[in-house]
N, C-alpha and C positions, 0 to 999 in steps of 0.2 A: 339726226343732227350730225353735221359733218365733223369729221375728226381732223385734227391738225397733222396727223401722221398716219400713213398707210402702214399697217403692221403685218409683217410676215409671221407665219405660224411659229417658226423656230427662232425668232429674234429674242435676244435677251440683252441685259446690260449689267455690268458689274459696278456696284456702288460702294464707296467707303462710307459706312454708317457710323455716325457719332451721336452723342446724346448731350444736349445742352445742359442737363442737370446732373449727369453722371460723367464727370470729366475724364475718368479713367476708361470709359467704354469706347471701344473702337473695333470695327470688324468689317472685312470685305465680304459683301454678300451679292450673289448673282440673282437677279429677278427677271422673270419673263415679262416682256412688255405688254402681254395680254392680261396680266394680273390686274385685278381691280385695286384701287387704293386701299380698300378695306382688307383685301387679302394680303397686301403688303404689310399692313399694320399687324395682322394676325401673325405673320411670319416674324416680324420684329418683336412682337410681344414675347415670343418664346426665347428670344435672344437677350433682350434688355429688361424685361419685366414690367415695363410701362403698359398699363391696360389699353386696349383698343379705344375705348371711349375717352380716355384721357390724353390720347396721343395726337399731336399735330405735326404732320410731315412737312418739312421744308427742304427744297432742293437748292444746292449751292454749286457754283463752278469751282475750278481749281484755285482761283484767287481768293475764295471765301466770300464772294458776292452772292447774295440770294438771287436765285433765278425765278422761283415760283413757290407758292404754297399749295400743297396737294390737299385741297379742302373739300373735294367731292368724292365720297367713298365709293360711288358707283362707277366712276370713270376708270378706264384702264390706265395703267402707268404710262403707256406709250403716248397718251394724249398730251402729257406734259413735256414730251420730247427730251427725256433725260439722256445725257451722255455719261460715259464712265466718269464718275466724280463723287460728290459727297451728298449724303442724305442725312438729315438730322431729325430723329423722332423725339422732339421735346415734349414735355407733358405739362399739365396744369400746375405741377409743383415746381415753380420757377425759382431761380436764384441759387441753385446748387445746394440746397439744404440737405439733400439726401446724403451728401458726403461731408459737409461742414456743419456740425451740430451747433457751432457758435452762432449760426444764422437763425437757429430756431428760437422763437420767442419763449423766454423763461417766465414761469409763474413767480410773481413777487407779491409781497404783502407788507403793509406798513407796520411799524412797531406798535402803534395804537391798536390796530385791528388784531394783531397777533396776541396782544395782552388780553383781549376780550374773549379769545377762544378758550375752550375748555379741553382737557385731555392732551395738552401739549407737553413736550419735554421740559419746557420752562416751568410750567405749573407743577410738574412732578418734582423738579429740583427744589422749588420753593416749599413744597409740602415736606420733602425729605429734610430740608434744613430746619424747618419749624419743629419737627419731631426730634431731630438729633443735630444740633448746631455743629458739633465737633466733626461731623462727616465731611463737610466742605473745607475743614481746616486741616485735613489729614495729608497735606502735600509732603512728600518725602524731602527731608533736608539735604543740602549738599554735603553735610558732614555725617550723614547716616552711616553708622558702623565704622567711623574713622578710628575710634578708640580701640577696636578689635584688631586694627592693622599695626598697632605699636610693636608687636613682636613678630611680624611677618615681613620677611625681607626677600628680595629677589635672589634666587640661588638656593633658598632653603628647600630641603626635602619636606614632603607633606603627604597627608592622607585626606581625602575628600569624601564627605558623606553626602548622600547615601551611597553605599556600595563599596566603601573602603578602597576607593581608587587611589593609587599612588602616583606621585609625580614630583615635579620640581616647580617652584614658584618662578614665574617669568614676568609678572607685572603686578604692581600694587598701586592703586590710586583711583581717581575718578575716570569714568569712561563716557565721553560726550555722546556717543551713539547709543548708550544704554540709559537706564533710569538713573536719577540723581543718587548721590552717595558713593561709597567706596566699593571697589571691586578687586578681585584677585584673579590674575591670569595664570592658568595652570597648563603645563605641558605634561600630559599623562605618559606613563611608561608604555602603555598599550593604546591601541587605537579606540579609545572609549570616549573621545571628545566629539565636537561638532564642526571644527574648523581648523585652520592652520595659524591661528593668531589674528586673523582679520575678521572683524565683526561689523556688519552693515557698512562696508566700504572703508572702515578705518582700521589700520594695522596697529595692534597694541604690542605684539611680540611675534617672533617667528618660531615655527615648529613644523614637523611633518603633518601632512593632511590627516584630519580626524584624530589628532592628538591634543588639540587645544580646547580649552573651556574657560569661560568667564563665570565666576561664582561669587557669592557674597562671602565675606570673611568668616561669618559664623558657621560656614560649612567646612572650613579648613582647619586642620590640626597640623602644626609644625613640629617636627622632631626627628627622631632616628627611624626613618621609614625607608630602608634600602629597597632597591628594585627587587621584585620577586623573581626567583628562579623558576621559570615556567616548567622546568623538568624535575624540580625537586619533589620528592615523594614524601607525603606526610606519614605514611605507614609502609612497613616492609612485610 
């Protein structure tokens, strides 16, 4: 069968390889014009991961117009008269879902069908509620431990359990980024905390790094708790 191009042994072409389903993939690859289409696919498989059997090669010019489809695995690349330009190894996975999971069809089930299933989380909650109704009513109140804050004021010295950690009160009140109820913000005298007064993106007070903590009021004792002298000796 006559070829559309006489191929010299050392002739090659440089192609910009893109992938219709992996938009971020792009590479400049040099191919010998004597390579078969199947060999080209094998070379591209090592670069983009699309299997040879799933690959469909399309040749484009610099304007983005399709020139030809390389659909005969036994033909040499030179048969298709490629010039330096673009080659797209699309695959049977069309639409770009390899990068955009929103395009992947999600499993869905109707409420009626879900209710008929056994061993679901809904069934577990229903069983739990029937055995102990108070469990589902144990939501923490917005006023949780508010009474314990009556004698806790910003600026008070304090000691925090466990560990008898000493510091100063920096915040008293509700913390929207934490669980409901009242919280106490502490600036420890030593770097025994977890933050600098900012918790989950919300700043409740300011203090040096690793000196801040948010604790429940029942962990705090207010009183005469001076800062410890780290060089004080208990025994002589």
